[in-house]
DOVOVEX-541644 format. One record per residue (C-alpha): residue in one letter; x, y, z; residue number from 1. Coordinates in Angstrom, 2 decimals. Layout:
// DOVOVEX-541644
{code=A&east=X&north=Y&up=Z&pos=NUM}
...
END
This chain:
// DOVOVEX-541644
{code=M&east=0.08&north=-0.19&up=-0.44&pos=1}
{code=T&east=1.12&north=3.01&up=-0.96&pos=2}
{code=I&east=0.21&north=6.14&up=1.10&pos=3}
{code=T&east=1.31&north=9.88&up=-0.04&pos=4}
{code=L&east=2.10&north=12.47&up=2.41&pos=5}
{code=P&east=0.97&north=16.03&up=1.86&pos=6}
{code=V&east=3.37&north=18.97&up=1.95&pos=7}
{code=T&east=1.16&north=20.20&up=5.18&pos=8}
{code=M&east=-1.49&north=19.48&up=7.74&pos=9}
{code=R&east=-3.77&north=20.25&up=10.02&pos=10}
{code=A&east=-2.60&north=20.63&up=13.37&pos=11}
{code=I&east=-3.42&north=21.97&up=17.35&pos=12}
{code=V&east=-0.98&north=23.87&up=17.58&pos=13}
{code=L&east=0.09&north=25.26&up=21.31&pos=14}
{code=E&east=0.76&north=29.04&up=21.08&pos=15}
{code=R&east=1.39&north=29.81&up=24.86&pos=16}
{code=F&east=0.39&north=29.04&up=27.99&pos=17}
{code=G&east=-3.02&north=29.76&up=29.05&pos=18}
{code=S&east=-6.67&north=29.04&up=28.89&pos=19}
{code=P&east=-7.85&north=26.11&up=26.02&pos=20}
{code=E&east=-9.43&north=29.53&up=24.12&pos=21}
{code=D&east=-5.79&north=31.24&up=24.77&pos=22}
{code=S&east=-3.33&north=28.51&up=24.24&pos=23}
{code=L&east=-5.22&north=26.15&up=21.30&pos=24}
{code=K&east=-5.02&north=27.06&up=17.66&pos=25}
{code=L&east=-5.48&north=25.08&up=14.54&pos=26}
{code=K&east=-3.24&north=25.91&up=11.91&pos=27}
{code=D&east=-1.79&north=24.19&up=8.84&pos=28}
{code=V&east=2.45&north=23.33&up=9.80&pos=29}
{code=P&east=4.97&north=20.67&up=7.51&pos=30}
{code=T&east=4.02&north=17.11&up=7.72&pos=31}
{code=P&east=7.09&north=15.26&up=9.58&pos=32}
{code=A&east=9.78&north=13.65&up=7.41&pos=33}
{code=P&east=10.22&north=9.86&up=8.46&pos=34}
{code=T&east=13.60&north=9.46&up=10.45&pos=35}
{code=P&east=15.94&north=6.47&up=11.43&pos=36}
{code=G&east=14.22&north=4.30&up=14.08&pos=37}
{code=H&east=10.77&north=6.06&up=13.31&pos=38}
{code=A&east=7.79&north=5.96&up=11.39&pos=39}
{code=I&east=4.65&north=8.29&up=9.96&pos=40}
{code=I&east=1.62&north=7.26&up=11.75&pos=41}
{code=K&east=-1.56&north=9.18&up=10.08&pos=42}
{code=V&east=-3.47&north=9.76&up=13.41&pos=43}
{code=K&east=-7.54&north=8.49&up=13.04&pos=44}
{code=A&east=-8.47&north=9.70&up=16.51&pos=45}
{code=F&east=-6.74&north=9.93&up=19.88&pos=46}
{code=G&east=-7.46&north=10.56&up=23.48&pos=47}
{code=I&east=-7.65&north=13.29&up=25.94&pos=48}
{code=N&east=-4.72&north=13.20&up=29.14&pos=49}
{code=H&east=-4.54&north=15.38&up=32.01&pos=50}
{code=A&east=-0.84&north=15.52&up=31.26&pos=51}
{code=E&east=-1.87&north=17.10&up=28.06&pos=52}
{code=M&east=-3.97&north=19.74&up=30.93&pos=53}
{code=H&east=-0.66&north=20.38&up=32.60&pos=54}
{code=M&east=1.76&north=20.97&up=28.87&pos=55}
{code=R&east=-1.08&north=23.71&up=28.44&pos=56}
{code=R&east=-0.34&north=25.37&up=31.59&pos=57}
{code=G&east=2.75&north=25.24&up=31.44&pos=58}
{code=E&east=2.88&north=22.54&up=34.56&pos=59}
{code=W&east=4.73&north=19.84&up=32.21&pos=60}
{code=A&east=8.87&north=20.46&up=32.87&pos=61}
{code=E&east=8.39&north=19.34&up=28.44&pos=62}
{code=Y&east=6.39&north=19.80&up=25.92&pos=63}
{code=M&east=6.36&north=20.90&up=22.29&pos=64}
{code=P&east=4.04&north=22.91&up=19.57&pos=65}
{code=I&east=1.74&north=19.75&up=19.07&pos=66}
{code=I&east=1.36&north=18.20&up=22.13&pos=67}
{code=G&east=-0.58&north=14.86&up=22.90&pos=68}
{code=I&east=1.05&north=11.78&up=24.24&pos=69}
{code=E&east=-1.10&north=8.48&up=22.58&pos=70}
{code=C&east=-2.96&north=8.02&up=18.79&pos=71}
{code=V&east=-3.86&north=5.06&up=17.28&pos=72}
{code=G&east=-4.16&north=5.47&up=12.91&pos=73}
{code=V&east=-1.99&north=3.59&up=10.04&pos=74}
{code=I&east=1.87&north=3.67&up=8.90&pos=75}
{code=V&east=2.68&north=5.87&up=5.89&pos=76}
{code=S&east=5.54&north=4.57&up=6.27&pos=77}
{code=S&east=8.41&north=3.73&up=8.00&pos=78}
{code=L&east=12.62&north=3.30&up=8.19&pos=79}
{code=P&east=14.60&north=1.23&up=10.54&pos=80}
{code=A&east=16.99&north=2.48&up=13.09&pos=81}
{code=T&east=20.13&north=1.05&up=11.18&pos=82}
{code=A&east=20.53&north=-1.02&up=8.38&pos=83}
{code=S&east=20.92&north=-4.00&up=10.40&pos=84}
{code=S&east=17.19&north=-3.42&up=13.33&pos=85}
{code=G&east=15.34&north=-5.85&up=10.71&pos=86}
{code=P&east=12.59&north=-4.54&up=8.53&pos=87}
{code=A&east=10.71&north=-1.06&up=9.09&pos=88}
{code=L&east=6.32&north=-1.28&up=9.91&pos=89}
{code=E&east=4.27&north=-1.82&up=6.11&pos=90}
{code=P&east=2.32&north=1.19&up=5.17&pos=91}
{code=G&east=-1.84&north=0.83&up=5.95&pos=92}
{code=T&east=-1.19&north=-1.34&up=9.12&pos=93}
{code=P&east=-3.00&north=-0.12&up=12.01&pos=94}
{code=V&east=-1.29&north=0.76&up=15.23&pos=95}
{code=V&east=-0.85&north=2.76&up=18.36&pos=96}
{code=T&east=1.23&north=4.32&up=20.32&pos=97}
{code=L&east=1.91&north=6.40&up=23.18&pos=98}
{code=M&east=4.80&north=8.13&up=25.01&pos=99}
{code=G&east=8.43&north=7.59&up=23.37&pos=100}
{code=G&east=8.72&north=11.67&up=24.01&pos=101}
{code=L&east=5.30&north=12.37&up=21.83&pos=102}
{code=G&east=4.18&north=16.07&up=22.51&pos=103}
{code=R&east=6.98&north=16.17&up=25.52&pos=104}
{code=T&east=11.14&north=16.07&up=22.94&pos=105}
{code=I&east=9.06&north=15.36&up=19.38&pos=106}
{code=N&east=5.67&north=16.93&up=17.98&pos=107}
{code=G&east=2.81&north=15.12&up=19.29&pos=108}
{code=S&east=-0.82&north=13.59&up=18.53&pos=109}
{code=Y&east=-3.18&north=16.44&up=18.21&pos=110}
{code=A&east=-2.47&north=16.56&up=14.17&pos=111}
{code=E&east=-3.39&north=15.30&up=10.61&pos=112}
{code=Y&east=0.09&north=13.23&up=11.02&pos=113}
{code=T&east=2.73&north=12.68&up=13.91&pos=114}
{code=C&east=5.99&north=11.11&up=13.61&pos=115}
{code=A&east=6.96&north=8.42&up=16.22&pos=116}
{code=P&east=9.80&north=6.14&up=17.18&pos=117}
{code=L&east=8.89&north=2.24&up=16.18&pos=118}
{code=T&east=9.99&north=1.09&up=19.74&pos=119}
{code=N&east=7.07&north=2.95&up=21.22&pos=120}
{code=I&east=4.01&north=1.65&up=17.84&pos=121}
{code=V&east=2.19&north=-1.37&up=18.58&pos=122}
{code=P&east=0.80&north=-2.87&up=15.13&pos=123}
{code=I&east=-2.83&north=-4.34&up=15.39&pos=124}
{code=P&east=-4.80&north=-6.81&up=13.93&pos=125}
{code=R&east=-6.96&north=-4.83&up=10.64&pos=126}
{code=T&east=-9.98&north=-7.08&up=12.11&pos=127}
{code=L&east=-9.87&north=-5.40&up=15.67&pos=128}
{code=V&east=-9.41&north=-2.72&up=13.74&pos=129}
{code=A&east=-13.04&north=-3.14&up=12.11&pos=130}
{code=K&east=-14.59&north=-4.41&up=14.70&pos=131}
{code=L&east=-14.19&north=-1.62&up=17.30&pos=132}
{code=G&east=-14.21&north=1.42&up=15.42&pos=133}
{code=W&east=-10.84&north=4.14&up=15.84&pos=134}
{code=A&east=-12.87&north=6.04&up=18.27&pos=135}
{code=R&east=-12.68&north=2.72&up=20.71&pos=136}
{code=L&east=-9.54&north=1.84&up=19.73&pos=137}
{code=G&east=-8.56&north=5.63&up=20.70&pos=138}
{code=A&east=-9.38&north=5.50&up=24.59&pos=139}
{code=L&east=-7.19&north=2.39&up=25.07&pos=140}
{code=P&east=-3.54&north=2.77&up=24.37&pos=141}
{code=E&east=-2.16&north=5.50&up=26.80&pos=142}
{code=T&east=-4.28&north=4.49&up=29.97&pos=143}
{code=Y&east=-4.63&north=0.47&up=29.38&pos=144}
{code=A&east=-0.87&north=0.06&up=28.74&pos=145}
{code=T&east=-0.57&north=2.43&up=31.72&pos=146}
{code=A&east=-3.19&north=0.20&up=34.20&pos=147}
{code=W&east=-2.21&north=-2.95&up=33.31&pos=148}
{code=T&east=1.76&north=-2.52&up=34.04&pos=149}
{code=C&east=0.55&north=-0.44&up=37.48&pos=150}
{code=L&east=-1.68&north=-3.36&up=38.36&pos=151}
{code=F&east=0.28&north=-6.55&up=37.15&pos=152}
{code=R&east=3.47&north=-5.21&up=37.16&pos=153}
{code=N&east=4.48&north=-2.41&up=39.91&pos=154}
{code=L&east=1.18&north=-4.23&up=42.31&pos=155}
{code=D&east=1.47&north=-8.01&up=41.22&pos=156}
{code=L&east=-2.18&north=-8.23&up=41.67&pos=157}
{code=Q&east=-3.71&north=-11.42&up=42.14&pos=158}
{code=P&east=-6.97&north=-13.10&up=41.28&pos=159}
{code=G&east=-8.84&north=-12.47&up=44.88&pos=160}
{code=E&east=-6.83&north=-9.99&up=46.87&pos=161}
{code=R&east=-8.26&north=-6.73&up=48.18&pos=162}
{code=L&east=-7.77&north=-3.85&up=46.14&pos=163}
{code=L&east=-8.24&north=-0.24&up=46.58&pos=164}
{code=I&east=-7.98&north=2.34&up=44.76&pos=165}
{code=R&east=-8.57&north=5.73&up=44.67&pos=166}
{code=G&east=-9.54&north=8.58&up=42.18&pos=167}
{code=A&east=-11.12&north=5.87&up=40.20&pos=168}
{code=T&east=-13.87&north=7.46&up=38.04&pos=169}
{code=S&east=-11.04&north=9.06&up=35.93&pos=170}
{code=S&east=-10.22&north=6.66&up=33.06&pos=171}
{code=F&east=-7.60&north=5.72&up=34.13&pos=172}
{code=G&east=-8.85&north=4.55&up=37.01&pos=173}
{code=A&east=-11.69&north=2.65&up=35.30&pos=174}
{code=A&east=-9.85&north=1.61&up=32.65&pos=175}
{code=A&east=-7.58&north=-0.35&up=36.37&pos=176}
{code=V&east=-11.73&north=-1.56&up=37.64&pos=177}
{code=K&east=-12.32&north=-2.80&up=34.43&pos=178}
{code=L&east=-8.77&north=-4.62&up=34.18&pos=179}
{code=A&east=-8.40&north=-5.53&up=38.06&pos=180}
{code=V&east=-12.50&north=-7.38&up=38.27&pos=181}
{code=N&east=-11.40&north=-8.71&up=34.41&pos=182}
{code=H&east=-8.80&north=-10.56&up=36.89&pos=183}
{code=G&east=-11.24&north=-11.43&up=39.55&pos=184}
{code=A&east=-9.85&north=-8.77&up=42.35&pos=185}
{code=V&east=-11.78&north=-7.33&up=44.83&pos=186}
{code=V&east=-11.60&north=-4.17&up=44.01&pos=187}
{code=S&east=-12.82&north=-0.98&up=46.61&pos=188}
{code=A&east=-12.57&north=2.61&up=44.73&pos=189}
{code=T&east=-12.97&north=6.45&up=46.03&pos=190}
{code=S&east=-15.01&north=8.82&up=44.28&pos=191}
{code=R&east=-15.72&north=12.28&up=45.07&pos=192}
{code=K&east=-19.13&north=12.55&up=43.87&pos=193}
{code=V&east=-21.50&north=10.42&up=45.45&pos=194}
{code=E&east=-23.69&north=10.26&up=41.69&pos=195}
{code=R&east=-20.66&north=8.12&up=40.60&pos=196}
{code=A&east=-21.98&north=5.24&up=42.79&pos=197}
{code=E&east=-24.26&north=3.45&up=40.72&pos=198}
{code=R&east=-21.70&north=3.06&up=37.81&pos=199}
{code=L&east=-18.46&north=1.98&up=39.76&pos=200}
{code=E&east=-20.81&north=-0.60&up=41.27&pos=201}
{code=A&east=-21.44&north=-1.76&up=37.96&pos=202}
{code=L&east=-18.07&north=-2.44&up=36.35&pos=203}
{code=G&east=-18.00&north=-4.64&up=39.59&pos=204}
{code=V&east=-17.10&north=-2.18&up=42.29&pos=205}
{code=T&east=-17.87&north=-4.24&up=46.17&pos=206}
{code=E&east=-17.51&north=-0.83&up=47.78&pos=207}
{code=V&east=-17.49&north=2.39&up=47.13&pos=208}
{code=L&east=-15.91&north=4.85&up=49.41&pos=209}
{code=L&east=-16.85&north=9.03&up=48.83&pos=210}
{code=E&east=-12.94&north=10.25&up=48.66&pos=211}
{code=G&east=-12.15&north=13.02&up=51.01&pos=212}
{code=T&east=-8.91&north=14.26&up=53.47&pos=213}
{code=A&east=-11.19&north=13.12&up=55.82&pos=214}
{code=L&east=-11.51&north=9.26&up=54.40&pos=215}
{code=G&east=-7.92&north=8.14&up=55.09&pos=216}
{code=E&east=-8.38&north=8.55&up=58.83&pos=217}
{code=K&east=-11.72&north=7.20&up=58.59&pos=218}
{code=L&east=-10.48&north=3.72&up=57.06&pos=219}
{code=I&east=-7.51&north=3.77&up=59.27&pos=220}
{code=S&east=-9.90&north=4.05&up=62.95&pos=221}
{code=E&east=-11.22&north=1.56&up=61.31&pos=222}
{code=G&east=-8.52&north=-1.16&up=61.73&pos=223}
{code=R&east=-8.83&north=-1.07&up=57.57&pos=224}
{code=K&east=-5.59&north=-3.22&up=55.16&pos=225}
{code=F&east=-5.65&north=-3.97&up=51.73&pos=226}
{code=D&east=-3.77&north=-6.13&up=49.78&pos=227}
{code=K&east=-3.10&north=-3.22&up=47.26&pos=228}
{code=V&east=-3.40&north=-0.05&up=46.44&pos=229}
{code=L&east=-3.15&north=1.94&up=43.51&pos=230}
{code=E&east=-2.96&north=5.50&up=44.84&pos=231}
{code=L&east=-4.31&north=8.14&up=41.47&pos=232}
{code=V&east=-5.27&north=11.22&up=43.75&pos=233}
{code=G&east=-1.82&north=11.60&up=44.67&pos=234}
{code=N&east=0.32&north=13.69&up=47.60&pos=235}
{code=S&east=-2.50&north=15.23&up=48.90&pos=236}
{code=T&east=-4.09&north=11.28&up=50.44&pos=237}
{code=L&east=-0.48&north=9.21&up=49.96&pos=238}
{code=L&east=0.21&north=9.26&up=53.58&pos=239}
{code=H&east=-2.50&north=7.84&up=54.47&pos=240}
{code=S&east=-3.01&north=5.51&up=51.71&pos=241}
{code=L&east=0.68&north=4.23&up=52.81&pos=242}
{code=K&east=-0.88&north=2.94&up=55.97&pos=243}
{code=L&east=-4.28&north=1.26&up=54.09&pos=244}
{code=V&east=-1.58&north=-1.42&up=52.79&pos=245}
{code=R&east=-0.72&north=-4.54&up=54.46&pos=246}
{code=R&east=2.31&north=-6.43&up=55.99&pos=247}
{code=D&east=4.14&north=-7.77&up=52.71&pos=248}
{code=G&east=1.59&north=-5.60&up=50.85&pos=249}
{code=R&east=1.82&north=-3.16&up=47.65&pos=250}
{code=L&east=0.99&north=0.76&up=46.63&pos=251}
{code=C&east=1.62&north=1.96&up=43.87&pos=252}
{code=L&east=1.98&north=5.84&up=43.00&pos=253}
{code=A&east=0.91&north=6.79&up=40.14&pos=254}
{code=G&east=-1.43&north=10.11&up=39.50&pos=255}
{code=F&east=-1.69&north=12.83&up=40.60&pos=256}
{code=L&east=-5.78&north=13.84&up=40.71&pos=257}
{code=G&east=-5.75&north=15.93&up=43.56&pos=258}
{code=G&east=-3.20&north=18.72&up=42.20&pos=259}
{code=L&east=1.14&north=18.49&up=41.78&pos=260}
{code=A&east=1.85&north=20.04&up=45.29&pos=261}
{code=P&east=4.79&north=18.64&up=46.87&pos=262}
{code=I&east=4.68&north=16.82&up=51.07&pos=263}
{code=E&east=6.81&north=16.42&up=52.86&pos=264}
{code=F&east=7.68&north=12.75&up=53.32&pos=265}
{code=N&east=9.52&north=10.64&up=55.88&pos=266}
{code=P&east=9.99&north=7.20&up=55.91&pos=267}
{code=L&east=11.35&north=6.37&up=59.09&pos=268}
{code=L&east=7.96&north=8.51&up=60.63&pos=269}
{code=Q&east=5.69&north=7.80&up=58.25&pos=270}
{code=M&east=5.39&north=4.41&up=56.70&pos=271}
{code=A&east=4.59&north=0.99&up=57.68&pos=272}
{code=S&east=7.30&north=-0.56&up=58.67&pos=273}
{code=G&east=7.03&north=-4.11&up=55.40&pos=274}
{code=V&east=5.37&north=-2.15&up=53.05&pos=275}
{code=H&east=6.34&north=-1.91&up=49.35&pos=276}
{code=F&east=6.34&north=1.82&up=47.90&pos=277}
{code=S&east=6.21&north=2.44&up=44.03&pos=278}
{code=F&east=6.27&north=4.71&up=41.42&pos=279}
{code=F&east=5.37&north=4.32&up=37.74&pos=280}
{code=G&east=4.61&north=7.40&up=35.46&pos=281}
{code=S&east=4.40&north=6.04&up=31.30&pos=282}
{code=F&east=6.71&north=8.30&up=29.75&pos=283}
{code=V&east=9.48&north=5.39&up=30.07&pos=284}
{code=F&east=7.43&north=3.08&up=28.09&pos=285}
{code=G&east=9.99&north=2.40&up=24.87&pos=286}
{code=S&east=12.78&north=2.56&up=27.07&pos=287}
{code=D&east=15.35&north=-0.69&up=27.37&pos=288}
{code=E&east=13.90&north=-1.06&up=30.65&pos=289}
{code=F&east=10.21&north=-0.78&up=30.16&pos=290}
{code=P&east=9.73&north=-2.14&up=26.45&pos=291}
{code=L&east=6.21&north=-1.64&up=24.86&pos=292}
{code=T&east=6.04&north=-5.09&up=23.87&pos=293}
{code=D&east=6.15&north=-5.67&up=27.55&pos=294}
{code=V&east=2.72&north=-4.50&up=27.89&pos=295}
{code=P&east=-0.55&north=-7.16&up=25.82&pos=296}
{code=L&east=-1.74&north=-4.68&up=24.10&pos=297}
{code=A&east=-3.77&north=-6.35&up=20.90&pos=298}
{code=D&east=-5.26&north=-9.05&up=23.77&pos=299}
{code=I&east=-6.26&north=-6.12&up=25.55&pos=300}
{code=V&east=-7.73&north=-5.19&up=22.17&pos=301}
{code=D&east=-9.13&north=-8.56&up=21.72&pos=302}
{code=L&east=-10.96&north=-8.57&up=25.01&pos=303}
{code=V&east=-12.45&north=-5.40&up=24.31&pos=304}
{code=A&east=-13.44&north=-6.24&up=20.81&pos=305}
{code=S&east=-14.85&north=-9.75&up=22.06&pos=306}
{code=G&east=-17.36&north=-8.33&up=24.55&pos=307}
{code=K&east=-14.97&north=-9.32&up=27.97&pos=308}
{code=L&east=-14.06&north=-5.79&up=28.68&pos=309}
{code=E&east=-16.27&north=-3.41&up=28.20&pos=310}
{code=A&east=-14.24&north=0.34&up=27.06&pos=311}
{code=E&east=-16.44&north=3.38&up=25.53&pos=312}
{code=P&east=-15.40&north=6.50&up=26.01&pos=313}
{code=K&east=-17.00&north=8.52&up=27.04&pos=314}
{code=S&east=-17.07&north=11.27&up=24.94&pos=315}
{code=V&east=-16.26&north=11.34&up=21.69&pos=316}
{code=F&east=-15.37&north=15.28&up=19.91&pos=317}
{code=E&east=-14.41&north=15.71&up=16.34&pos=318}
{code=F&east=-11.19&north=17.38&up=15.18&pos=319}
{code=G&east=-10.61&north=21.28&up=15.68&pos=320}
{code=E&east=-10.29&north=23.83&up=17.25&pos=321}
{code=S&east=-13.95&north=23.83&up=18.46&pos=322}
{code=G&east=-13.22&north=19.62&up=19.41&pos=323}
{code=V&east=-10.31&north=20.37&up=21.08&pos=324}
{code=R&east=-11.09&north=23.06&up=23.06&pos=325}
{code=E&east=-14.25&north=21.57&up=24.57&pos=326}
{code=A&east=-12.39&north=18.67&up=26.17&pos=327}
{code=H&east=-9.37&north=20.67&up=27.44&pos=328}
{code=R&east=-12.68&north=22.48&up=29.13&pos=329}
{code=V&east=-14.53&north=19.45&up=30.05&pos=330}
{code=M&east=-11.26&north=17.51&up=31.97&pos=331}
{code=E&east=-10.18&north=20.99&up=33.71&pos=332}
{code=A&east=-13.51&north=20.64&up=35.23&pos=333}
{code=G&east=-13.22&north=17.69&up=36.32&pos=334}
{code=Q&east=-16.68&north=16.47&up=34.77&pos=335}
{code=A&east=-15.28&north=13.80&up=31.54&pos=336}
{code=G&east=-16.34&north=11.00&up=33.70&pos=337}
{code=G&east=-14.14&north=8.09&up=32.12&pos=338}
{code=K&east=-11.98&north=8.58&up=28.83&pos=339}
{code=M&east=-12.46&north=11.24&up=25.87&pos=340}
{code=V&east=-11.71&north=11.05&up=22.20&pos=341}
{code=V&east=-10.81&north=12.82&up=19.63&pos=342}
{code=V&east=-11.57&north=11.96&up=15.82&pos=343}
{code=V&east=-9.38&north=13.03&up=12.79&pos=344}
{code=D&east=-10.43&north=10.29&up=10.66&pos=345}
{code=S&east=-13.27&north=7.57&up=10.91&pos=346}
{code=A&east=-12.44&north=5.60&up=7.97&pos=347}
{code=L&east=-11.73&north=2.59&up=8.38&pos=348}
END
């Protein structure tokens, strides 16, 4: 298959830090050219992530004029890293990609085309793409790759274990709930809003707890302990969460829904003995220590396509200034309620 690259493409460009209206502008920019070890992807859809909100507001250490840390699409062209590193990907191959510097050190996915490292690209069978469509597929890469790694690498979650997920109604949290329930874990989940309890229970959660500053103290006073804790609220609840893990249990910090403000942490005084505490940031995907091939993304897509795992995007927006700006407004207001996806080109 031969796909011709246009000279220019449409992209949402981060012109300045600030509100969605002030920052995000639709422009015609040069289409990227392939470089060794990279592929050009015709973007079909991309997910909206909190990292991009922080980039837009100037709160992230690294950002590019075109943000966006993930997308799904088809290969246009690719070049192997070296002559001896084997063939690259065939044009027309459906793929998902995430991280690898996208939106941070190389222009990202808020565009009609992007250039991504081959190390961070996973081919997806065309039959699965046809079953799901680009919008549903676009809800998976970053969220499910990160959730899977936190649950089954950092936490080593086993069937029957008691898992607490703090921040469970975020798109990341909901993905973790679904994967954990599918694996046979007993899941307790927190949300800031009582009205979201029914939705969590429908996903298989056995207990919904109202998130807030007093929750940790309440659970500690009751002597509650969990085998594993996935902490997505972040620094503001971390110290209490550490006290909710049983001896030899594990806690993984992987989100900052409560904000990026630092805390003072003295392990000698504030951490229980025998508790395993780790952090995971998806920006490491594609590195030698964290190859994306470790994550069974194609298997996750197959579970969704077969109906064994529900992963509908909460909202779908059209590509353009109005659609992307509205997605950012919803995210900033904390009203997403799940994964939001922008569709650039719906044709299969």
